[in-house]
C-alpha positions in Angstrom: 12.3 14.3 10.9 15.9 14.2 9.7 16.0 15.0 6.0 19.2 12.9 5.6 17.4 9.8 7.0 14.5 10.4 4.6 16.9 10.8 1.7 18.8 7.7 2.7 15.6 5.5 2.7 13.6 7.1 -0.1 16.3 8.7 -2.3 15.0 12.3 -2.3 14.5 15.3 -0.1 10.9 14.4 0.7 9.0 15.3 3.9 7.8 12.9 6.5 7.1 12.6 10.2 8.5 9.7 12.4 5.2 7.9 11.8 5.0 8.2 8.0 8.7 7.5 7.7 8.3 4.2 9.5 5.1 3.4 7.6 6.8 4.0 4.2 7.7 0.8 2.4 11.3 0.5 1.2 11.5 1.7 -2.4 13.4 -1.4 -3.4 10.1 -3.2 -2.7 7.7 -0.5 -4.0 9.4 -0.2 -7.4 9.0 -4.0 -7.9 5.4 -4.0 -6.7 4.6 -1.1 -8.9 5.6 -2.9 -12.0 2.6 -5.1 -11.7 0.4 -2.0 -12.0 2.0 -0.8 -15.2 -0.4 1.2 -17.4 -3.4 0.5 -15.1 -5.8 2.9 -13.4 -4.9 2.4 -9.8 -6.7 3.0 -6.5 -4.3 3.3 -3.6 -5.6 3.4 0.0 -3.8 4.8 3.0 -1.5 7.2 1.1 0.7 8.0 4.1 3.5 10.4 2.9 3.0 9.2 -0.6 6.2 7.1 -1.1 4.3 4.1 -2.7 2.1 6.6 -4.5 5.3 7.9 -6.3 6.4 4.4 -7.3 2.9 3.6 -8.6 2.6 7.0 -10.5 5.8 6.4 -12.3 4.4 3.4 -14.2 0.5 3.4 -13.8 -1.8 5.2 -16.2 -3.2 7.1 -13.2 -3.3 6.8 -9.4 -6.2 7.8 -7.3 -5.1 7.7 -3.7 -7.3 7.9 -0.6 -6.1 9.1 2.8 -8.1 9.8 5.9 -5.5 11.9 7.7 -5.2 15.5 6.4 -1.6 15.9 7.7 -0.5 12.7 5.9 -2.2 13.9 2.7 -0.4 17.2 2.9 3.0 15.4 3.1 2.0 13.2 0.2 1.0 16.1 -2.0 4.4 17.8 -1.3 6.3 14.6 -2.0 4.5 13.8 -5.2 5.1 17.4 -6.4 8.8 16.9 -5.5 8.8 13.8 -7.7 7.1 15.9 -10.6 4.2 13.5 -10.7 1.2 15.6 -9.6 -0.4 15.3 -13.1 -0.5 11.5 -12.6 -2.2 11.4 -9.2 -5.6 12.4 -7.8 -5.7 12.9 -4.0 -8.9 12.1 -2.1 -9.3 13.0 1.6 -11.8 10.3 2.7 -12.5 7.1 4.6 -11.7 4.1 2.4 -14.5 2.1 4.0 -17.2 4.8 3.5 -19.5 3.9 0.6 -19.7 7.6 -0.4 -15.9 7.4 -1.1 -16.4 4.6 -3.6 -19.0 6.7 -5.4 -16.4 9.5 -5.9 -13.8 7.2 -7.5 -13.1 7.2 -11.2 -12.9 3.9 -13.0 -10.1 1.7 -11.8 -8.3 -1.4 -13.1 -6.5 -2.4 -9.9 -6.0 -1.5 -6.3 -3.0 -1.3 -3.9 -4.0 -1.5 -0.2 -1.5 -0.7 2.6 -3.5 -0.3 5.8 -1.7 1.2 8.8 -0.6 -1.6 11.1 -1.7 0.8 13.9 -1.2 -1.3 17.0 2.4 -2.5 17.5 4.6 -3.7 20.2 6.3 -6.9 21.3 3.2 -8.4 22.8 0.8 -7.5 20.0 -0.5 -10.3 17.8 -1.4 -9.2 14.3 -4.6 -10.6 12.8 -6.1 -10.5 9.3 -9.5 -11.6 10.5 -11.1 -9.0 12.8 -8.0 -7.0 11.8 -6.5 -4.3 14.1 -5.0 -2.4 11.1 -6.5 1.0 10.2 -8.7 0.5 8.2 -9.2 -3.2 9.0 -7.4 -5.2 6.3 -10.1 -7.9 6.1 -13.0 -5.3 5.6 -10.9 -3.2 3.2 -10.0 -6.2 1.0 -13.6 -7.4 0.9 -14.9 -4.0 -0.2 -12.2 -3.5 -2.8 -12.7 -6.9 -4.4 -16.2 -5.7 -5.2 -14.7 -3.0 -7.4 -11.8 -4.9 -9.0 -10.4 -8.4 -8.8 -6.8 -7.0 -9.3 -5.7 -6.2 -5.8 -2.4 -6.1 -3.9 -2.6 -6.1 -0.1 0.4 -5.4 2.2 0.3 -7.2 5.6 2.7 -7.5 8.5 5.3 -10.3 8.6 4.1 -11.8 12.0 0.7 -12.7 10.4 -0.9 -16.1 11.1 -1.2 -17.4 7.5 -3.9 -19.8 8.6 -6.2 -16.7 8.6 -5.8 -16.4 4.8 -7.1 -19.8 3.8 -10.7 -18.7 3.0 -9.5 -15.9 0.7 -9.8 -16.1 -3.1 -6.8 -17.6 -5.0 -3.8 -15.4 -4.5 0.0 -15.1 -4.6 1.5 -14.8 -1.2 4.9 -13.0 -1.5 7.4 -12.7 1.3 9.4 -9.5 1.0 12.8 -9.7 2.6 15.7 -7.2 3.1 18.6 -9.6 3.2 17.7 -12.1 5.9 15.0 -9.9 7.5 11.4 -10.7 6.6 9.8 -7.3 6.3 6.3 -7.9 5.2 3.9 -9.9 3.0 2.2 -8.8 -0.1 -0.9 -10.7 -1.4 -1.7 -10.4 -5.1 -5.1 -11.2 -6.5 -6.5 -11.5 -10.0 -4.2 -10.5 -12.9 -1.7 -9.0 -10.5 -0.7 -12.5 -9.3 2.3 -14.0 -11.1 1.2 -17.4 -9.8 -1.2 -18.6 -7.1 1.3 -19.9 -4.7 3.9 -18.6 -2.2 6.8 -16.6 -3.7 9.6 -14.5 -2.3 11.2 -11.1 -3.2 14.6 -10.7 -1.5 16.6 -7.4 -2.0 
C-alpha cells in the first residue's frame, strides 16, 4: 500500500493494506464521532487498521478494541503505537459475537461498532436486517445493547432506512464529504444529540 496515500488520507505514516485502507473511515468524520465518547470506557468492534481506534483513544478514558483478523490487529497495533496511544488501548483478538468474548471485556460505558461491509459491488443491496456485513450489523447491535445503551453504529449509505424502524430511539446521522453521502452513523442512548435525522458535512 502506498505510504503517501495513507498519509494523505489519515495524516501519518501508518500501515495498511488495500482492504484496511478502504475500510478506514475518513478522520474528518472519526474525530467528530469520537468527541461523543469523551472520557468514556469504550468498546470498539472491528478494529481494522486502527484508524478509528486512534481517534477514540485520543479522547476516551480507555478503548478496548475487538478484531477477528490477526493481520488487521497487527496493523492496528503498529498504527496505535505510531500515534503514541498504546497505553490507552487494549487489543482483543476475538469474535465480537462470541459470548466468551463478552466475558473477557472490562466494564464499558459505550460502544462503537463498524462492521465490515464485506460484500460490495454495483448489484449488491445492503441490508440491516439479516445483514451481510461481517459481523452481521443487526446481531452485533442487538448483543451490544445488552451491555450498554450508549452505542454508535456505522452503516453503508445505500441502506434501506425502512429496515431501521423497529430499533430503539436513535439519531440517524448522514455523513457527507462535500456532496457525496459516504455513510450513516446511528447513535443510541446518551451518544445521541437528538432522536431524529441529522447531517455531518465536511
